[in-house]
C-alpha positions in Angstrom: 45.0 146.2 -12.4 48.0 144.6 -10.8 48.1 142.7 -7.5 51.2 142.0 -5.4 51.5 139.7 -2.5 52.2 141.5 1.0 52.3 138.7 3.7 48.9 137.1 4.2 47.1 139.7 1.8 47.3 141.2 -1.8 47.5 144.9 -2.6 45.6 145.6 -6.0 46.4 148.9 -7.9 44.9 150.2 -11.0 41.7 150.9 -12.8 38.8 149.0 -14.8 36.7 150.7 -17.6 33.4 149.8 -19.2 32.4 147.5 -16.3 28.7 146.5 -16.6 26.7 146.9 -13.3 30.0 148.7 -11.8 28.1 151.6 -10.5 25.6 149.5 -8.5 27.4 146.1 -7.9 29.2 145.5 -4.5 30.4 142.1 -4.9 33.0 141.8 -7.6 35.4 139.2 -9.3 38.4 141.2 -10.3 41.0 139.9 -12.8 44.6 141.3 -11.8 48.0 140.7 -13.0 50.1 138.9 -10.3 53.0 137.7 -12.4 54.5 137.7 -15.9 53.0 137.9 -19.2 50.2 135.9 -20.6 47.0 134.4 -19.1 48.9 132.4 -16.4 50.0 135.7 -14.9 46.3 136.8 -14.1 44.6 135.9 -11.0 41.0 136.3 -9.9 40.0 138.1 -6.5 36.5 138.1 -4.8 35.8 141.6 -3.4 33.0 142.9 -1.3 33.4 146.6 -2.1 31.1 148.4 0.6 33.3 150.4 2.7 36.5 148.9 1.2 39.3 151.3 1.8 41.1 152.2 -1.6 38.2 151.2 -3.9 36.0 153.8 -5.6 33.6 154.0 -8.5 34.2 156.6 -11.1 31.8 158.1 -13.3 28.8 156.4 -14.9 29.7 156.1 -18.6 27.1 156.9 -21.3 26.6 154.1 -23.9 24.4 153.7 -27.2 22.8 150.3 -26.3 21.6 148.4 -23.1 20.3 151.2 -21.3 19.0 149.1 -18.6 22.2 148.2 -17.1 24.9 150.8 -15.8 28.4 150.9 -17.0 31.1 152.5 -14.8 34.8 153.2 -14.2 36.2 151.2 -11.2 39.5 152.3 -9.3 41.7 150.3 -7.0 44.1 152.5 -5.1 46.3 150.2 -2.8 43.3 148.0 -2.0 44.1 145.2 0.6 42.7 141.9 0.0 43.0 139.0 2.2 45.0 136.0 0.4 42.0 133.8 1.2 39.9 135.8 -1.3 42.2 134.6 -4.1 39.7 132.4 -6.4 41.5 129.0 -7.1 44.9 128.1 -6.4 
């Protein structure tokens, strides 16, 4: 996903696929592109997803191994995240 700054918050748009425990987890650390190419353009955000507007869990994905943990798609549609939820500086 991509995150753009909007005042005292970020707006995250995009999707993640094959996320372990994505179907049941409600506290995420999301890597999102905030600027140019390469690893320096990626930032981490801490998100509590319960009742978070714009966030939704997609389908539960089937896999061959590790049946004990779920794997899912996650979607971010203009999810607003307070700037203080940026992990690090």
